[in-house]
DRENVEXDREN-6580 format. One record per residue (C-alpha): residue in three letters; x, y, z. Coordinates in steps of 0.02 Angstrom, whole numbers, plus 50000, padded with zeros to 5 digits. Layout:
# residues N
ALAXYZ ...
END
This chain:
# residues 303
MET500505438554087 ARG502335433954081 LYS502865441453915 ARG504645435053930 ARG504045417053905 TYR503125422253748 LEU504625431853684 ALA505775417153719 ALA504565405953626 ALA504535418453484 LEU506425418053467 LEU506445398953470 VAL505095396953341 SER505895409553223 PHE507545400953248 VAL506965383353205 ALA506225390853069 ALA489655396553008 CYS488425389852981 GLY487235381453099 SER486715363653127 SER485145357253208 PRO485225356353399 SER485155338853470 GLU483405333053507 GLU483785329353688 ALA485065339253789 PRO486195329553909 GLU485865329954095 PRO487245341054170 PRO488205335454325 ALA487175337854481 THR488655345854570 VAL488995359454441 VAL489095376654521 PRO488885391554404 GLY490375403354408 THR491665389754445 THR493045381154347 VAL493135362254355 ALA494375349154296 VAL493695337254165 GLU494545320554132 LEU494945315953952 ASP496095301053929 ASP497745306254009 ARG497525324753966 PRO496245333154081 PHE495675350854040 GLN494895365154135 LEU493085370054101 HIS492335386254164 VAL490465385754194 PRO489815403554180 GLU488895412654318 SER487395414154202 TYR487385395454164 ASP485635388554137 PRO485535369454126 ALA483865371354040 GLY484635381153896 MET485905377653759 ALA487555386753791 PRO488915391053666 LEU490625382953691 VAL492285392253672 VAL493935382553673 LEU495555392153708 LEU497175386353625 HIS498805392853698 GLY500405397353606 TYR502025387453591 THR502895385153762 SER501395392653851 ASP499935384053938 ALA498085386553964 ALA498245396454126 GLU499495408754051 GLN498475410653893 GLU496915414453994 SER497865427854091 TYR498285435653922 PHE496605434353832 ARG495525436153989 LEU493995427053926 THR493345420554093 ALA492455436954130 GLU491685436353956 SER491105418553990 ASP490205424354147 ARG489465439554059 ARG488975431053895 GLY488525413853959 PHE489675402453859 LEU490535386853925 TYR492405389653917 ALA493665375453896 MET495525377953927 PRO496585362853874 ASP498485360853874 GLY499515354753728 THR500785340653735 THR502465343253823 ASN503985340353713 PRO505665333553776 ASP506225351453816 GLY504725353653930 ASP503825365553813 ARG501985363353773 PHE501425363353592 TRP500005358953475 ASN500315347853324 ALA499405358653199 THR500125361153024 GLU501795355052958 ALA502545372053002 CYS501955372953182 CYS502365366353305 ASP502775347853325 PHE504615350953293 GLY505085333953366 ARG503905325353242 THR503005315453376 GLY501425314253270 VAL500275317153420 ASP498465318453360 ASP497945334953437 ALA496515336953314 GLY495815320553378 TYR496085325853558 LEU495185342453534 ARG493755333753443 GLY493625322453594 LEU493595337653707 VAL492145345253612 ASP491215328553614 THR491535326553801 VAL490835343653844 MET489355341253729 SER488955324353807 THR488965331753982 TYR488265349353964 PRO486885356453854 VAL487965364253716 ASP487225372753564 PRO488035363053419 ALA487825378353307 ARG488955388753420 VAL490595379553451 TYR492125390753434 LEU494025389953444 VAL495135404553495 GLY497025403053482 HIS498655412753487 SER500175408853378 ASN500355389653383 GLY498575389653452 GLY498035399953302 PHE498815387153184 MET497875373653281 ALA496225382953266 HIS496435383953077 TRP496855365453067 MET495345360553173 ALA494235370653056 CYS494955360352912 GLU494805343452999 HIS493235345153105 ALA492135358353027 ASP490655347053064 VAL490765352753246 ILE491695369453232 THR490665384853191 GLY491985398553196 ILE493785402053243 VAL494865416653298 SER496735416053263 LEU497935429053333 ALA499625427753245 GLY499305410353175 ALA499165403952997 ALA498285390752893 VAL499075376052802 ASP500255380952662 ASP499465368452541 ALA497625372552528 SER497255355352454 GLN497565348252629 CYS496045357552695 ALA494335350552651 PRO493065356352781 GLU491345348352779 ARG490475365052793 ALA490835383752796 VAL491715390652950 SER491825408853001 VAL493645414253018 LEU494405429453104 GLN496275431953076 ILE497085445153188 HIS498875449453142 GLY500175462753175 THR500975469853018 ASP502675469753108 ASP502555452053178 GLY504345445553174 VAL503925427653224 ILE502485423153108 PRO502725436852978 PHE501225445052895 ASP501935440352725 GLY502235422052770 GLY503815412252804 ALA504445395352864 ASN504845385753023 ALA506215372553011 GLY506095373852822 ARG504225370652821 PRO503255385352748 PHE501695393852811 PRO500635405752706 SER500485424452716 VAL498985432452798 ASP498285435852624 GLY498565417652580 THR497665411752736 LEU496185423252702 GLY496115418452519 MET496055399952562 TRP494575402352678 ARG493665413752556 ASP493795400152424 LEU493265386252544 ASN491775396452607 GLY491245401952433 CYS491525420452470 THR491965433152338 ASP493515443952354 GLN492455459652381 ALA493115467652540 ASP492115478552658 THR493225490752754 SER491845502052818 ALA491955496453001 PRO492805508753119 LEU494585505953177 LEU494835495653334 ASP495995499053480 LEU496705481853520 ASP498525485753566 SER498825497353714 GLY500655498553665 LEU500195508153507 PRO499395525453498 GLY497555527153459 ALA496465514853364 GLU497745505253261 THR496775490253195 THR495935490053024 VAL494425478653000 THR494195470152831 THR492685458952806 TYR492305446552668 ALA490485441052679 ASP489835442852501 GLY489335425952430 CYS489895416052582 ARG488915400152615 ASP487865397752771 SER488085415652833 ALA489945412752863 ARG491195427052848 VAL493065429352839 ASP493815444252931 LEU495545451752947 TRP495955463253093 SER497635470553044 ILE498615478653187 ALA499675492253106 GLU501465490553171 GLY500885476953290 GLY502035462853344 HIS501815444553387 VAL501225447553565 PRO500205463653563 ALA499805472053729 LEU497955467953721 THR496705480953778 THR495115477053873 ASP494195478753708 PHE494975462853639 ALA493975449453729 PRO492235456753699 ALA492675460953519 ILE493165443153470 ILE491625435853555 ASP490565448553461 PHE491325442053299 LEU490975423953343 TYR489195427153400 ALA488825437553244 GLY489105422253133 THR487725411953214 
END
């Protein structure tokens, strides 16, 4: 993981600024050449993406799908080296898609998520439509369980995960956002069904502050605002459960530094809204080996 690229992106950004559905009656016939434990390139318009087929892949079964969304100026390969989900794909049996965002005139990749992040050139690229096409492409080629389709993103990728949950909740079951945020205007988010949401955020994040802020004059909500929006949309009460043990997610901080807060009371369709708050954590925490299995545990628990 090349942290300097993330830190450079962080400075630039701050400067310019669960429910289930019924499985399909007939699963698609997977490619005859698919080899479990390999990563293949999948064509999608002019933006191909990488798809890892797990070692435990069973064409006779229905596999979950996890889509990774990288941060601003990063790419799928670098994000995978940071989150390290390929080993979890092989161990847990989910199909794992790794797309790249659009390249702006400065050569930096981004996702056009909310107004605040991160289509600073105002190109208007429809990344929500592209990612919906990605999910549809994988589902039309591999036997994917439609009740277990997940997005996992960092920073700009976290913003994109939140926006996809707003725009395409009909195919998205749950999301994980590290250091991202939802739309600032909750009226812009009208998901078709409840979506489980995990927000992971460092209390000392200087790029996407815990208490909210703005990029290029366009605001994004606080962590509390993001969580409150999803509680309202999912029909959850504001009763918080903080009984879970602390997590050790950041190796740069001593001990178990992450507090788990869960909102599940009253939520529709077994959805939940969680906050994992990294005390004194920054925008790019030094993730421990506990991170990858912990976020997949959260996603799987909602279905």
